C-alpha positions in Angstrom: 11.3 -14.8 -7.3 9.8 -18.2 -6.5 6.2 -19.2 -7.0 4.2 -22.3 -6.1 1.9 -21.9 -9.1 2.6 -24.3 -12.0 3.2 -22.8 -15.4 -0.2 -23.9 -16.8 -2.0 -21.9 -14.1 -0.1 -18.8 -15.2 -1.3 -19.4 -18.7 -4.9 -19.9 -17.5 -4.7 -16.7 -15.6 -3.4 -14.6 -18.5 -6.0 -16.1 -20.9 -8.8 -15.5 -18.4 -7.8 -11.8 -18.0 -7.6 -11.2 -21.7 -10.9 -12.9 -22.3 -12.6 -11.0 -19.5 -11.3 -7.7 -20.9 -12.4 -8.6 -24.4 -15.9 -9.5 -23.2 -16.1 -6.3 -21.1 -15.2 -4.2 -24.1 -17.5 -6.1 -26.4 -20.4 -5.4 -24.0 -19.4 -1.8 -23.8 -19.4 -1.4 -27.6 -22.8 -3.1 -27.9 -24.3 -1.0 -25.1 -22.7 2.3 -26.2 -22.4 5.2 -23.9 -24.9 4.9 -21.1 -25.5 5.5 -17.4 -24.8 2.3 -15.4 -27.8 1.3 -13.2 -27.5 -0.1 -9.7 -28.9 -3.4 -10.9 -26.2 -3.7 -13.6 -23.5 -2.7 -11.1 -24.7 -5.3 -8.6 -24.8 -8.1 -11.3 -21.3 -7.3 -12.5 -20.0 -7.1 -8.9 -21.4 -10.5 -8.1 -20.0 -11.9 -11.3 -16.4 -10.7 -10.6 -16.5 -11.8 -7.0 -17.8 -15.2 -8.0 -15.1 -15.6 -10.7 -12.4 -14.6 -8.1 -13.6 -17.4 -5.8 -13.7 -19.9 -8.7 -10.1 -19.0 -9.6 -9.1 -19.4 -5.9 -10.6 -22.8 -5.9 -8.6 -23.7 -9.0 -5.5 -22.4 -7.4 -6.1 -24.5 -4.3 -6.5 -27.6 -6.5 -3.4 -26.8 -8.5 -1.3 -26.4 -5.3 -2.8 -29.6 -3.8 -2.2 -31.5 -7.1 1.4 -30.4 -7.5 2.6 -30.7 -3.9 0.2 -33.3 -2.5 -0.3 -31.2 0.6 -3.8 -30.1 1.6 -2.4 -27.9 4.4 -0.2 -26.0 2.0 -3.1 -25.6 -0.5 -5.2 -24.2 2.3 -2.5 -21.8 3.4 -1.9 -20.5 -0.2 -5.6 -20.2 -0.8 -6.0 -18.1 2.4 -3.1 -15.9 1.2 -4.9 -15.2 -2.1 -8.2 -14.5 -0.3 -6.5 -12.1 2.2 -4.6 -10.3 -0.5 -7.8 -10.0 -2.6 -9.7 -8.6 0.4 -6.9 -6.1 1.3 -6.8 -4.8 -2.3 -10.6 -4.7 -2.5 -10.9 -2.7 0.7 -8.1 -0.3 -0.2 -9.8 0.2 -3.6 -12.7 1.8 -1.8 -10.5 4.8 -0.9 -9.4 4.8 -4.5 -13.0 5.0 -5.7 -13.8 8.0 -3.5 -11.0 9.8 -5.2 -12.4 8.8 -8.6 -15.7 10.2 -7.5 -14.0 13.5 -6.6 -12.3 13.6 -10.1 -15.6 12.8 -11.9 -17.4 15.5 -9.9 -14.7 18.1 -10.4 -14.7 17.6 -14.2 -18.5 17.1 -14.3 -18.0 13.9 -16.3 -21.3 12.9 -17.8 -22.6 9.6 -16.3 -22.7 8.0 -19.8 -19.0 8.4 -20.2 -17.8 7.2 -16.8 -17.9 3.5 -17.7 -15.5 4.0 -20.6 -13.1 6.0 -18.5 -13.0 3.3 -15.8 -12.5 0.5 -18.3 -9.5 2.2 -19.8 -8.2 3.0 -16.4 -8.5 -0.7 -15.4 -6.3 -1.8 -18.4 -3.7 0.8 -17.5 -3.8 -0.3 -13.8 -3.3 -4.0 -14.7 -0.3 -3.2 -16.9 1.4 -0.8 -14.4 0.7 -2.9 -11.4 2.1 -6.0 -13.0 5.4 -4.2 -13.5 5.3 -2.9 -10.0 4.6 -6.3 -8.5 7.4 -8.0 -10.5 9.9 -5.3 -9.5 8.7 -5.4 -5.9 9.0 -9.2 -5.8 12.5 -9.0 -7.2 13.6 -6.4 -4.6 12.1 -8.4 -1.7 13.9 -11.5 -2.9 17.2 -9.7 -3.2 17.0 -7.3 -0.3 15.1 -8.6 2.7 15.5 -5.3 4.6 13.2 -3.6 2.2 10.4 -5.3 4.1 11.1 -2.9 7.0 10.9 0.1 4.7 7.6 -1.0 3.2 6.3 -1.7 6.7 7.3 1.7 8.0 5.8 3.3 4.9 2.5 1.6 5.4 2.3 2.6 9.0 3.0 6.3 8.1 0.5 6.1 5.3 -2.1 4.7 7.7 -1.5 7.5 10.2 -1.7 10.1 7.5 -5.0 8.5 6.2 -6.5 8.6 9.7 -5.4 12.3 10.1 -7.0 13.2 6.8 -10.2 11.2 7.2 -13.3 13.3 7.3 -11.6 16.4 5.8 -12.9 18.0 2.7 -10.8 17.0 -0.3 -10.1 19.2 -3.3 -8.4 18.9 -6.6 -7.5 22.6 -6.9 -4.0 22.1 -5.4 -3.4 18.6 -6.9 0.2 18.7 -8.4 -0.7 16.1 -11.0 -3.6 18.2 -12.3 -1.4 21.3 -12.4 1.2 19.4 -14.4 -1.3 18.1 -16.9 -2.7 21.6 -17.4 0.8 22.9 -18.2 1.5 20.0 -20.6 -1.8 19.9 -22.4 -4.1 22.6 -23.8 -7.5 21.5 -22.7 -10.9 22.3 -24.2 -13.6 23.7 -21.9 -16.2 21.3 -23.4 -16.6 17.6 -23.9 -16.8 16.2 -27.5 -18.7 13.0 -26.9 -16.3 10.2 -25.8 -13.4 11.7 -27.8 -10.1 12.4 -26.1 -9.1 15.0 -28.7 -11.0 17.8 -30.4 -10.3 20.7 -32.8 -10.8 24.3 -31.7 -9.8 27.3 -33.8 -8.0 25.0 -36.1 -5.9 23.4 -33.4 -6.0 19.9 -32.0 -6.4 20.0 -28.2 -7.3 17.6 -25.4 -10.8 17.2 -24.1 -11.5 17.1 -20.4 -12.1 13.3 -20.8 -8.4 12.8 -21.5 -7.5 14.8 -18.4 -9.8 12.5 -16.4 -8.2 9.4 -17.9 -4.7 10.6 -17.0 -5.7 11.6 -13.4 -7.5 8.2 -12.9 -4.3 6.4 -14.0 -2.0 8.5 -11.8 -4.3 8.0 -8.8 -4.3 4.3 -9.3 -0.5 4.2 -9.4 -0.3 6.2 -6.2 -2.7 3.9 -4.4 -0.9 0.8 -5.7 2.2 2.0 -3.7 0.1 1.3 -0.6 -1.8 -1.9 -1.6 1.0 -3.9 -3.3 3.4 -3.8 -0.2 0.4 -4.6 2.0 -0.2 -7.8 0.0 3.5 -8.7 0.0 3.2 -8.6 3.8 0.8 -11.5 3.5 2.8 -13.6 1.0 6.1 -13.3 -1.0 4.7 -15.4 -3.9 4.4 -13.0 -6.9 1.7 -15.1 -8.4 -0.6 -14.7 -5.4 0.2 -10.9 -5.2 -0.5 -10.4 -8.9 -3.6 -12.5 -9.2 -5.3 -11.2 -6.1 -4.5 -7.7 -7.2 -5.8 -8.1 -10.8 -9.0 -9.9 -9.7 -9.8 -7.1 -7.3 -9.1 -4.5 -10.1 -11.3 -6.3 -12.6 -14.3 -5.7 -10.3 -13.3 -2.1 -9.7 -15.7 -0.6 -12.3 -18.8 -2.3 -10.9 -17.7 -1.5 -7.4 -17.4 2.2 -8.3 -21.0 2.5 -9.4 -22.2 0.7 -6.3 -20.3 3.0 -4.0 -21.3 6.0 -6.0 -24.9 5.4 -5.0 -24.0 4.9 -1.3 -20.9 7.0 -0.8 -22.4 8.9 2.2 -23.0 5.6 4.1 -19.3 4.8 4.1 -18.1 8.1 5.5 -16.1 6.5 8.2 -14.4 3.8 6.1 -11.2 5.7 5.8 -10.6 5.3 9.5 -10.9 1.5 9.1 -8.6 1.5 6.1 -6.0 3.5 8.1 -6.1 0.9 10.9 -5.7 -1.9 8.3 -2.6 -0.2 6.8 -1.0 0.3 10.2 -1.7 -3.4 11.1 -0.2 -4.7 7.8 2.7 -2.3 8.2 3.3 -3.6 11.7 3.1 -7.2 10.5 5.9 -6.4 8.0 8.1 -4.7 10.5 7.8 -7.5 13.0 8.0 -10.4 10.5 11.4 -11.6 11.8 10.3 -11.3 15.4 6.8 -12.7 15.3 5.0 -14.0 12.2 1.3 -13.4 12.3 -0.6 -16.3 10.7 -2.5 -15.6 7.5 -5.8 -16.7 9.1 -5.3 -14.1 11.8 -4.5 -11.4 9.3 -7.7 -12.3 7.3 -9.8 -12.2 10.5 -8.4 -8.8 11.6 -9.0 -7.3 8.1 -12.5 -8.7 8.0 -13.2 -7.6 11.6 -12.0 -4.0 11.0 -14.0 -3.7 7.8 -17.2 -5.1 9.4 -16.9 -2.8 12.5 -16.2 0.3 10.3 -19.1 -0.4 7.9 -21.6 -1.0 10.7 -20.3 2.1 12.5 -20.7 4.1 9.3 -24.2 2.8 8.6 -25.3 3.7 12.2 -23.9 7.2 12.0 -24.5 8.0 8.3 -25.7 11.6 7.8 -29.2 12.1 6.7 -29.5 12.8 3.0 
């Protein structure tokens, strides 16, 4: 696996992520369990997006400095931005499933922030492994691109078909498996994952929620990671764009939670994006779609879908 990023930029990235998580948990510990307000969610969202753009600017400078090519720096910076946008947009569908899980388990608003933060750490760890493995497979076996592309097209078609239908956790195989493996209390015990009932240590519903959030993220990563590999083969770009999008996931969740009904058609747009990216992968040896075109298509689809959603949003 080859990357254009210099070693020092890898180190900067790792240090930044660790520092960001430390600050996030320090803030959580200071604030304690509380319901996140819209203002707080907006501020955190703007902060994470801003930091992502700052990192992209640093990445541009690093490529320019190490290669001396402004054109190459522009191309790699666009790849990061496109990958970030794809992951960010696909995360919206992920968030809607999180909302379903929280509603199903009646998770108190004060506990949701902690659940999401733990989920983010798990997501970064698992996705890093998936990206490194995926990058190695693509480097060794070029034909896997076609499998990834076909998978994304099928997933997009399935997402379009399922869009607008009522979702339910009752028949979720992951939930059924967890219930068989873990005896679960009927009640929450603060933010604890384990409690004692009748002298036995059993799981609280909060632990079930954490497990389901983690499993859900892994499932969605199977879609998003190949989609970013369709934009670039550089593991550094795939990993960093993915992680920066994930870091802002918690704040994004609370924003969309307040306006979920206004994005009721977004799944159709995400389905089209997956089909487009999958087609790009399948056709890569016949016709290579420029990164700038991919970015424009993704932005255009998202804009059209969001405007369409806002104009046809059901009255609440």
